[in-house]
C-alpha positions in Angstrom: 102.3 104.3 41.6 101.0 101.7 44.0 99.8 102.5 47.5 102.6 100.5 49.0 105.3 102.4 47.1 103.7 105.8 48.0 103.6 105.0 51.7 106.1 107.0 53.8 109.3 105.1 54.7 108.7 105.7 58.4 105.2 104.1 58.2 106.6 101.3 56.0 109.2 100.7 58.7 106.5 100.6 61.4 104.5 98.1 59.3 107.5 95.8 59.0 108.3 96.1 62.7 104.7 95.4 63.8 104.5 92.4 61.4 107.8 91.0 62.8 106.6 91.4 66.4 103.4 89.6 65.6 105.4 86.7 64.2 107.1 86.2 67.6 104.2 87.2 69.9 103.4 83.5 70.6 107.0 82.3 70.9 108.1 81.4 74.4 111.6 82.8 75.1 112.0 80.3 78.0 113.1 77.7 75.4 115.9 79.8 74.0 119.4 78.8 74.9 121.4 80.9 77.3 123.6 82.3 74.5 120.6 83.2 72.4 118.9 84.9 75.4 122.1 87.0 76.0 122.3 88.0 72.3 118.5 88.9 72.2 118.8 91.1 75.3 121.9 92.8 74.1 120.3 93.7 70.8 116.9 94.6 72.2 118.2 97.5 74.3 119.7 99.5 71.5 116.8 98.5 69.2 114.3 99.8 71.8 116.2 103.1 71.9 116.2 103.3 68.1 112.4 103.0 68.1 112.2 105.6 70.8 114.6 107.8 68.9 112.4 107.5 65.8 109.4 108.6 67.9 111.4 111.6 69.2 112.3 112.7 65.7 108.7 112.5 64.6 107.6 114.5 67.7 110.2 117.2 67.0 108.5 117.9 63.7 104.9 117.4 64.6 103.9 120.7 66.0 101.1 121.1 63.5 99.2 118.3 65.4 98.8 120.5 68.4 97.6 123.4 66.2 95.1 121.2 64.5 93.5 120.0 67.8 94.2 123.1 69.9 96.4 121.1 72.3 99.2 122.9 74.1 101.8 120.8 72.3 102.3 117.6 70.5 103.3 116.1 73.9 99.8 116.7 75.4 98.2 115.5 72.2 100.2 112.3 72.3 99.6 111.7 76.0 95.9 111.8 75.4 96.1 109.6 72.3 98.3 107.0 73.8 96.9 107.2 77.4 100.4 107.9 78.8 101.7 110.3 81.4 101.8 113.8 80.0 104.9 114.7 82.1 106.8 111.9 80.5 105.7 113.0 77.0 106.7 116.6 77.8 110.2 115.4 78.9 110.5 113.4 75.6 109.5 116.5 73.6 112.1 118.6 75.3 114.7 116.0 74.5 113.4 115.6 70.9 113.8 119.4 70.3 117.3 119.4 71.8 118.4 116.5 69.5 116.8 118.2 66.5 118.0 121.7 67.0 121.2 121.7 69.1 122.8 118.2 69.5 122.3 116.8 66.0 125.3 114.4 66.3 123.8 113.0 69.5 120.5 112.5 67.8 122.1 110.7 65.0 123.9 108.4 67.5 120.5 107.6 69.1 119.0 106.8 65.7 121.9 104.4 64.9 121.6 102.6 68.3 125.1 103.8 69.5 123.6 105.8 72.3 120.5 104.8 74.3 117.8 107.3 75.2 118.6 107.3 78.9 122.2 108.1 78.0 121.1 110.8 75.6 119.1 112.5 78.3 122.2 112.7 80.5 124.5 113.8 77.7 122.1 116.5 76.5 121.6 117.8 80.0 125.4 118.0 80.5 125.9 119.8 77.2 123.1 122.3 78.0 124.8 123.1 81.3 127.9 124.3 79.5 128.2 128.1 79.0 127.8 128.3 75.2 128.7 132.0 75.0 131.9 131.6 77.0 133.3 128.3 75.6 132.2 128.6 72.0 130.7 126.2 69.4 134.0 124.4 68.7 134.4 123.4 72.4 130.8 122.3 72.5 131.3 120.2 69.5 134.3 118.5 71.0 132.4 117.9 74.2 129.5 116.3 72.3 131.8 114.0 70.4 133.6 113.0 73.6 130.5 112.1 75.5 129.1 110.2 72.6 132.3 108.1 72.6 132.1 107.6 76.4 128.5 106.2 75.9 130.0 103.0 74.4 131.6 102.1 77.8 129.6 104.0 80.4 126.0 104.1 81.7 123.9 107.1 82.5 125.2 107.5 86.1 128.9 107.5 85.0 128.1 109.7 82.0 126.6 112.3 84.4 129.9 112.4 86.3 131.9 112.6 83.1 129.6 115.3 81.8 130.4 117.5 84.8 134.1 117.3 84.0 133.9 117.2 80.2 135.7 120.6 79.8 138.9 118.9 81.0 138.8 117.0 77.7 137.1 119.6 75.4 138.8 122.7 76.8 141.6 121.8 79.2 143.1 125.4 79.2 140.0 127.0 80.7 138.4 124.1 82.5 139.4 125.3 86.0 137.7 128.7 85.5 134.6 127.2 83.9 134.4 124.5 86.6 134.4 127.1 89.3 131.7 129.1 87.6 129.7 125.9 87.1 129.9 125.0 90.7 128.7 128.5 91.7 125.7 128.2 89.4 125.0 124.7 90.8 125.2 126.0 94.4 122.9 128.9 93.6 120.5 126.5 92.0 120.6 124.1 94.9 119.8 126.9 97.3 116.9 128.1 95.2 115.2 124.8 94.9 115.8 123.5 98.4 112.6 122.5 100.2 111.3 120.4 103.1 107.7 119.4 103.6 105.9 117.3 106.2 102.6 115.5 105.5 100.9 113.8 108.5 99.4 110.5 107.3 96.9 110.1 110.1 98.3 106.8 111.3 100.9 108.0 113.8 103.5 108.7 111.1 104.5 111.7 109.0 106.0 111.6 105.5 109.0 113.8 105.1 109.8 115.0 101.6 112.6 117.3 100.7 115.3 118.5 98.4 118.5 119.8 99.8 122.0 120.7 98.5 124.3 117.7 98.1 126.7 118.8 100.9 123.7 119.0 103.3 122.6 115.5 102.3 126.1 114.1 102.7 126.4 115.7 106.1 123.1 114.2 107.3 124.1 110.8 105.8 127.4 110.9 107.7 125.5 111.5 110.9 123.0 108.8 110.3 125.7 106.3 109.2 127.2 106.8 112.6 124.0 105.5 114.2 123.5 102.7 111.7 127.1 101.3 111.8 127.3 97.6 112.7 129.2 98.4 115.9 126.6 100.8 117.1 123.7 98.5 116.2 125.5 95.6 118.0 125.8 97.9 121.1 122.1 98.4 121.0 121.4 94.7 120.8 119.9 95.0 117.3 120.3 92.0 115.0 122.7 92.7 112.1 122.0 89.6 110.0 119.9 89.3 106.9 117.2 91.9 106.5 114.3 92.6 104.2 114.3 95.2 101.5 113.1 97.9 103.9 115.9 97.1 106.4 118.3 99.9 105.4 115.5 102.5 105.2 114.1 101.5 108.5 117.6 101.7 110.1 118.0 105.3 108.8 114.6 106.2 110.1 115.6 104.9 113.5 118.9 106.7 113.2 117.2 110.0 112.4 115.0 109.7 115.5 118.1 108.9 117.6 120.0 111.9 116.0 117.2 114.3 116.9 117.0 113.0 120.5 120.7 113.5 120.9 120.6 117.1 119.7 121.5 119.6 122.4 118.7 122.2 122.7 121.2 124.7 124.3 122.8 125.0 120.8 119.5 125.6 119.0 118.6 129.0 117.6 116.2 131.2 119.7 112.6 130.4 118.9 110.0 132.9 120.0 112.4 134.5 122.4 113.4 131.2 124.1 115.7 128.4 123.2 113.8 125.8 121.2 111.3 124.2 123.5 108.7 121.5 123.1 105.5 122.5 125.0 103.4 119.5 126.1 99.8 120.1 127.1 98.9 117.8 130.0 95.6 117.3 131.7 95.7 117.7 135.5 94.3 114.3 136.0 96.9 112.7 133.7 99.7 114.4 135.7 98.2 113.1 138.9 98.0 109.6 137.4 94.2 109.4 137.5 93.7 109.3 133.7 95.2 107.4 130.8 97.1 109.0 128.1 99.4 112.0 128.3 98.6 115.1 126.3 99.3 117.1 123.1 102.2 118.6 121.3 100.4 121.3 119.4 97.2 119.5 118.3 98.8 116.1 118.0 98.4 113.5 120.8 101.6 112.0 122.4 101.9 108.8 124.2 103.3 108.2 127.7 106.5 106.5 126.4 107.2 109.2 123.9 106.8 111.9 126.6 109.1 110.2 129.0 111.8 109.7 126.3 111.5 113.4 125.4 111.8 114.4 129.1 115.2 112.7 129.1 116.6 114.0 125.8 114.7 117.3 124.9 113.6 120.5 126.6 110.0 120.1 127.8 107.7 122.7 129.2 104.6 121.3 130.8 101.3 123.2 130.4 99.0 121.8 133.0 95.2 122.1 132.2 92.3 122.1 134.6 88.9 120.6 133.9 87.8 123.7 131.7 91.1 123.6 129.8 92.5 126.6 131.7 96.2 126.6 132.1 96.8 126.0 135.8 100.6 126.0 135.6 103.3 126.6 133.0 106.1 124.7 134.6 109.8 125.1 134.3 111.5 123.3 131.5 113.4 120.1 132.1 116.7 120.3 130.3 119.3 117.7 129.3 121.8 116.6 131.9 124.6 119.1 131.9 128.1 118.1 130.5 129.6 118.1 134.0 126.8 115.8 135.2 127.3 113.5 132.2 131.0 113.3 133.1 130.2 112.6 136.7 127.8 109.8 135.7 130.4 108.4 133.4 133.0 108.2 136.2 130.4 106.7 138.5 128.6 104.2 136.2 131.4 103.3 133.8 128.9 101.6 131.5 125.2 101.0 130.8 123.7 100.1 134.2 121.3 97.6 132.7 122.1 94.2 134.2 124.6 92.4 132.1 125.1 95.2 129.6 128.6 96.2 128.7 128.1 99.2 126.5 130.6 101.9 127.5 129.6 105.2 129.1 130.6 107.1 126.0 127.8 105.5 124.0 125.1 105.8 126.8 122.3 108.3 127.4 121.4 109.9 130.7 118.1 108.6 132.1 115.9 110.2 134.8 115.5 107.1 137.1 114.7 108.1 140.7 111.5 110.0 139.7 110.0 110.5 136.3 110.1 114.1 135.1 106.3 114.1 134.5 105.9 113.2 138.1 108.1 116.1 139.3 111.5 114.5 139.0 114.6 116.7 138.8 117.5 116.7 136.5 120.0 116.0 139.3 123.0 113.7 139.4 121.3 111.6 142.1 118.3 111.1 139.8 120.3 110.1 136.8 121.8 106.9 135.5 123.5 105.9 132.2 121.7 103.5 129.9 122.6 102.5 126.4 120.0 103.6 123.7 118.5 100.1 123.6 117.9 99.9 127.3 116.9 103.6 127.5 114.0 102.9 125.1 113.1 99.8 127.1 113.0 102.0 130.3 110.3 104.1 128.6 108.4 101.2 127.1 105.2 100.3 128.9 105.7 96.7 127.8 108.7 96.4 130.2 109.1 96.8 133.9 112.5 97.4 135.5 113.8 97.4 139.0 116.9 98.9 140.6 119.1 96.2 142.2 121.2 96.8 145.3 124.3 97.0 143.1 122.8 100.0 141.2 122.1 97.9 138.1 118.6 97.8 136.5 116.9 94.5 135.7 114.4 94.5 132.8 111.4 92.1 132.5 108.9 91.9 129.6 105.4 92.2 131.1 103.1 89.2 130.6 
């Protein structure tokens, strides 16, 4: 028997594929016609999944490789051999074992090119989520067949939605009960894995990273969308034309900041025995205007503009320090303007009192105008004025100066 005839069919297939790819390695696809390019791309996607599916089948039966080299699994062995990400190889091994042991028809569909690997991941995850003991093997088989059929028309995202409702097709008589149980399991899982972390980057920004239940995310998104709507942005004087790729993300970051500034501290939970309060450490010389800068929130420095904005929209407690860092005075907190004060300002001002601005009082914020809070100003009606968010930020921006006109309006000028 010749060496060629004794070669395993999988290796012979790989020899043929490698040889074929070498034949076209120097061919420039740019000179293909549009119809030929379309055909090539359509055929390459399932072909790529077939090759990946073959790799998964080999991985599923290659456990002895890890034993031979003392690796944890064939995934860690292959990651080292191919210089690829071990996490990706572990995910592939998990899928390979699922297709080999549980979802054989799905594995066959991947091998035939009828289902792509990304589709198979979603389908396998949906099938794994079904309560095997409660619905039975027959229902699981119908669900597997249905999802394989849907793969001919739907991508991974749509398949994920269909997978969550697959019992309506596979077991319509009991889908309501099973769906309720599935939702309970999903909610418990969401609560168990929820997390939020903050990582200061050292450049004046902090990276937020979190995972929250879908309803929480939807609620936050609804709030942020209210701040990023075209009407609201137009009221702020923000351009709503063509933006770069980071435009939507930056808008949401700005909306998140505005949302936090608008939160009422009186409705916050008690924190250390008091309503949630920001304590700002201020050097006596800063408070008297003899030194530059402002102070600290915790151990982090805060600029003058930030402090003045917080003084208008959050609860601030000043801790005044002497030359030896002794606390000379722990002042009273400056709270938000009360609802009745806001109503009185709305009746009095009608609109944003920046010169020429027509934003209605309902969209404005209360600003301490007569005397800054850091300089001893009071949260009194006479010391307040309504400004839209855009002009409120300009009022606390050191790059601008503003003057109160006899009419009560405020005129802003960019400093030169």
